[in-house]
C-alpha positions in Angstrom: 307.1 25.6 157.2 308.8 28.9 156.6 308.7 31.1 159.7 307.7 34.2 157.6 304.4 32.6 156.7 303.2 33.4 160.2 303.6 37.1 159.6 300.8 37.4 157.2 298.9 40.4 158.5 301.3 43.2 157.7 304.5 44.2 159.5 305.4 47.2 161.6 309.1 47.6 161.8 311.7 49.9 160.4 309.8 52.8 158.8 306.4 51.4 159.7 305.7 52.4 163.3 305.2 56.2 163.0 302.5 56.3 165.7 303.9 59.3 167.7 304.6 57.8 171.0 301.0 57.1 172.0 298.7 54.1 172.4 298.4 51.8 169.4 294.8 53.0 168.9 294.5 51.7 165.4 296.3 53.8 162.8 298.2 51.8 160.2 297.9 48.4 161.8 294.1 48.6 162.4 293.5 48.8 158.7 295.3 45.4 158.2 292.7 42.6 157.7 292.7 39.6 159.9 293.6 36.2 158.4 291.5 34.0 156.2 288.1 32.3 156.8 286.4 31.8 160.1 284.1 29.0 158.9 284.3 26.2 161.5 283.9 23.6 158.7 287.0 24.9 157.1 289.2 24.2 160.1 291.6 21.3 160.1 289.5 19.3 162.4 286.1 19.9 160.8 282.9 21.3 162.5 282.0 20.9 166.1 279.5 18.2 167.0 276.6 18.8 169.5 277.8 19.2 173.1 278.4 15.9 175.0 277.5 14.9 178.5 280.0 17.4 179.9 278.5 20.2 177.9 281.5 20.4 175.6 281.3 20.5 171.8 284.2 18.7 170.1 285.2 17.8 166.5 284.7 14.2 165.3 287.4 11.9 166.7 288.1 13.9 169.9 287.2 13.1 173.6 287.4 15.0 176.8 287.4 14.3 180.5 287.6 16.3 183.8 290.9 15.8 185.6 290.3 18.1 188.6 287.6 20.4 190.1 288.2 23.3 192.4 287.5 22.6 196.1 287.4 18.9 195.5 290.1 16.3 196.4 292.4 15.0 193.7 295.2 12.6 194.8 295.6 14.1 198.2 295.1 17.8 197.7 292.2 20.1 197.3 292.4 21.5 193.8 292.8 25.2 193.9 290.1 27.8 193.1 290.1 29.9 189.9 292.6 27.8 187.9 294.3 29.9 185.3 297.6 29.7 183.3 299.3 26.4 182.9 302.0 24.3 181.2 303.1 20.7 180.7 306.5 19.2 181.5 308.0 15.7 180.7 308.6 13.4 183.6 310.1 10.1 182.7 307.4 8.0 180.9 304.8 10.5 182.2 304.2 14.2 182.3 303.1 17.0 184.7 300.5 19.7 184.2 300.9 22.8 186.4 298.1 25.3 187.0 298.0 28.8 188.6 295.4 29.9 191.1 294.1 33.4 190.4 292.9 34.3 193.9 294.3 36.9 196.3 296.6 36.1 199.2 296.2 32.3 199.0 297.0 31.8 195.3 299.9 29.9 194.0 300.4 26.8 191.7 299.3 23.2 191.9 300.6 20.2 189.8 299.1 17.0 188.4 301.4 14.2 187.6 300.3 11.7 184.9 301.6 8.2 184.2 302.2 6.9 180.7 298.6 5.8 180.2 297.2 9.1 181.4 296.3 8.1 185.0 296.8 10.8 187.6 299.1 9.3 190.2 299.7 12.3 192.4 298.9 16.0 192.9 300.8 18.6 195.0 301.4 22.3 195.5 304.5 24.0 194.2 303.7 27.6 195.2 301.5 28.9 198.0 300.6 32.2 199.6 300.9 34.5 196.6 298.3 36.8 194.9 296.3 36.5 191.7 298.6 34.1 189.9 297.3 34.5 186.4 299.4 33.3 183.5 303.1 32.7 183.2 305.4 30.5 181.0 307.6 27.5 180.9 311.4 27.7 180.7 313.7 25.5 178.6 315.2 24.2 181.8 311.8 22.9 182.9 310.6 25.4 185.5 307.4 27.3 185.5 307.3 31.1 185.8 304.1 32.0 187.7 303.1 35.6 187.3 301.1 37.8 189.8 298.5 39.9 188.1 298.4 42.7 190.7 299.9 46.1 191.4 303.7 45.5 191.8 303.2 41.8 191.1 306.2 39.5 191.0 307.4 36.6 188.8 308.0 33.4 190.8 310.1 30.6 189.3 308.7 27.3 190.5 309.7 23.7 190.2 307.0 21.5 188.5 308.6 18.4 190.0 308.2 19.7 193.6 311.8 19.3 194.7 312.9 22.9 195.0 311.3 25.9 196.6 309.9 28.7 194.5 312.0 31.9 194.1 310.7 35.4 193.3 312.7 37.3 190.7 312.5 41.0 191.5 314.7 42.0 188.5 311.9 40.8 186.2 309.9 43.8 187.3 307.1 44.8 189.6 303.9 45.3 187.7 300.6 43.7 186.7 302.2 40.7 185.2 300.3 38.4 182.9 302.3 35.9 180.7 305.9 35.0 180.0 307.6 33.3 177.1 311.2 32.3 176.8 313.2 33.0 173.6 316.2 30.6 173.8 317.7 32.0 170.6 318.2 35.5 171.9 318.2 34.3 175.6 315.5 36.6 176.7 312.0 36.3 178.4 309.1 38.2 176.9 306.5 39.5 179.4 303.0 40.9 178.9 301.2 43.4 181.2 297.5 43.4 181.9 296.8 47.1 181.9 294.7 49.1 179.4 297.9 51.0 178.6 300.3 48.1 179.3 303.7 47.5 177.7 305.5 44.6 176.1 308.7 43.8 177.9 311.7 41.5 177.6 314.0 40.4 180.4 317.7 39.8 179.6 319.3 37.7 182.3 323.0 38.0 183.0 323.3 34.2 182.6 320.8 32.2 180.6 319.2 29.6 182.9 319.6 31.9 185.9 316.9 34.6 186.1 318.1 36.1 189.4 320.0 39.0 187.8 319.5 40.8 184.6 317.9 43.9 182.9 314.3 44.6 182.1 313.6 46.3 178.8 310.5 47.7 177.1 309.5 47.8 173.5 309.6 51.3 172.1 309.3 53.2 168.8 312.1 55.2 167.4 311.9 58.7 166.0 312.2 57.2 162.6 309.3 54.9 163.0 311.1 51.7 163.9 311.3 49.6 167.0 313.9 49.4 169.7 314.3 48.0 173.2 315.1 50.4 176.0 316.1 49.6 179.6 313.7 50.2 182.4 315.5 52.5 184.9 313.9 51.0 188.1 312.1 47.6 187.6 311.0 47.7 191.2 308.3 50.1 190.2 308.3 52.4 193.3 305.0 52.9 195.0 305.4 56.7 195.1 307.4 57.1 192.0 306.8 56.2 188.4 305.3 52.8 187.8 307.3 50.5 185.7 305.3 51.0 182.5 305.6 54.8 182.8 309.3 55.1 183.1 310.2 55.2 179.4 308.2 57.8 177.5 308.6 56.2 174.1 307.2 52.8 175.2 304.6 51.3 173.0 301.2 50.7 174.6 298.9 47.8 174.3 295.3 47.3 175.4 295.5 44.7 178.1 298.3 42.2 177.4 297.4 38.6 178.0 298.9 35.3 176.7 302.4 35.0 175.2 303.9 32.1 173.2 307.3 31.9 171.5 308.2 29.6 168.6 310.8 29.7 165.8 311.8 33.3 166.1 308.3 34.8 166.7 306.7 35.8 170.0 303.0 35.8 169.7 300.9 37.7 172.3 297.3 38.7 172.8 295.5 41.9 173.8 292.0 41.6 175.2 291.0 45.2 174.9 291.0 45.0 171.1 290.8 41.3 170.6 294.1 41.0 168.7 296.8 38.5 168.3 300.2 40.1 167.7 303.4 38.7 166.3 306.8 40.1 167.3 309.4 38.9 164.8 312.5 38.9 167.0 315.0 38.5 164.2 313.6 41.3 162.0 312.6 43.4 165.0 309.2 43.8 163.5 305.6 43.8 164.8 302.5 42.5 163.0 298.9 41.6 163.7 298.0 37.9 163.1 294.3 38.2 164.2 292.3 41.4 164.3 288.9 41.2 165.9 286.7 39.9 163.0 284.1 38.3 165.3 285.3 34.7 165.4 287.4 35.3 168.5 285.9 37.3 171.4 287.9 37.9 174.5 291.3 36.6 173.4 293.3 35.4 176.3 295.8 32.6 176.9 297.7 31.3 173.9 299.8 28.3 173.1 301.1 26.7 169.9 302.7 23.7 168.2 305.9 23.0 166.4 304.0 23.0 163.1 303.0 26.6 163.6 299.4 26.3 164.7 298.3 28.7 167.4 295.5 27.9 170.0 293.8 30.9 171.5 291.5 30.6 174.5 288.5 32.9 175.1 287.8 34.9 178.2 284.0 34.7 177.9 282.9 35.1 174.3 281.6 31.7 173.1 283.8 29.9 175.6 285.9 28.5 172.8 289.5 27.6 172.1 290.2 28.6 168.5 293.0 27.4 166.2 294.8 29.9 163.9 296.7 28.0 161.2 299.8 29.2 159.4 297.5 29.5 156.3 295.3 32.0 158.1 292.3 29.8 159.0 290.5 30.6 162.3 288.2 28.0 163.7 286.9 26.7 167.0 288.3 23.3 168.1 286.2 23.2 171.3 283.3 25.0 172.8 281.9 24.8 176.4 278.2 25.2 176.8 276.4 26.4 179.9 279.3 28.2 181.5 278.8 31.8 180.2 280.1 33.4 183.4 283.5 31.7 183.1 286.6 31.9 181.0 289.0 29.4 179.5 292.5 29.4 180.8 295.8 27.5 180.8 295.8 25.7 177.4 298.9 23.4 177.2 299.8 20.3 175.2 301.2 17.1 176.7 304.8 16.5 175.6 303.7 14.2 172.8 301.1 16.6 171.6 298.1 14.2 171.9 296.4 15.9 174.9 295.4 19.5 175.5 294.9 20.6 179.1 292.9 23.7 180.0 290.5 25.0 182.7 287.2 26.8 182.9 288.0 29.2 185.7 284.6 29.4 187.3 282.8 26.4 185.8 279.1 26.0 185.8 278.8 27.9 189.1 280.2 31.1 187.6 281.2 32.3 191.1 283.7 35.2 191.5 285.9 33.2 193.9 286.4 30.5 191.3 285.3 27.7 193.6 283.6 25.9 190.8 286.6 25.8 188.5 287.1 22.8 186.2 290.3 21.5 184.7 289.9 19.4 181.5 292.0 17.1 179.3 291.0 16.9 175.6 292.5 14.1 173.6 292.5 13.4 169.9 294.4 13.6 166.6 295.9 17.1 167.1 298.2 18.4 164.4 301.8 18.4 165.5 
């Protein structure tokens, strides 16, 4: 697959970003249509069947099981409330799924370790005592970046294997963090911000593989209508000074940054305020819209993808679906949860072999604000690789 086929909704780059320093309220990009059809039957997996005994509608040939429930014991630990962002990591002949806990003061990250046949053989905590751990991102050196979605929130680098203590990286900025995605080609980490006037950042570490020191930059527009990255003067975001997102006047603004996923030169990220999926082409230094609120996706949130170029976008509310966006522009649900209208879907992540998709319903059937009814699922089947 050619990488450029992903950038199918129009490009903003040199000469195309003349939006006069303000919010991206629409202007040129809003007129760009979203991709293709939204007919579920046209998706690569076919239409969804009626909901099963768990209340989940799946395509033919797929199955689902619950692997953990908030406030219930799983292999020696109480699974955390409000499960949110997550990722999978290889571990010998098995694998590990990590999951954030989006609650104040007692948040953090828990991990499930699976054997080769999918059995859960242990569960454990890898981060505790943090606040509103929302999304994050995996690194190429197999650590998990857990991001605090709170004023002056931090990024914590954690060890999915439970051998090393978590470390906070202040140089990655103090703001309302959402997601992180590593770009090993340019050796940077992209970061989203969950504010109605949030920014899109990248962190450039002094040494790739060591995030303790580096510079934080924000995506800006140039006077000629192009894009540039500009350094944030004070990433610590002083309480009585200018917050991180307000330190560079030419910074582009986005309506509630959510998930972020990097693959093959493109960083995709979502914005919930306008239900868009964006694509930042790092090589061309250009920005485009991959999906633009046509009704098939409502409440775009976490995002992941495959080596083949498929994107999977989870809904915060909406129809409680995960939708696929194919390189050809097809948008279709691959899963829908019924009876959990007061919840949201979080943490989609594929097992290393691509045969299993993990995700959570943050508040489950209870729909409680504390997330004590959260449910973490494993969906199996013939996923495209």
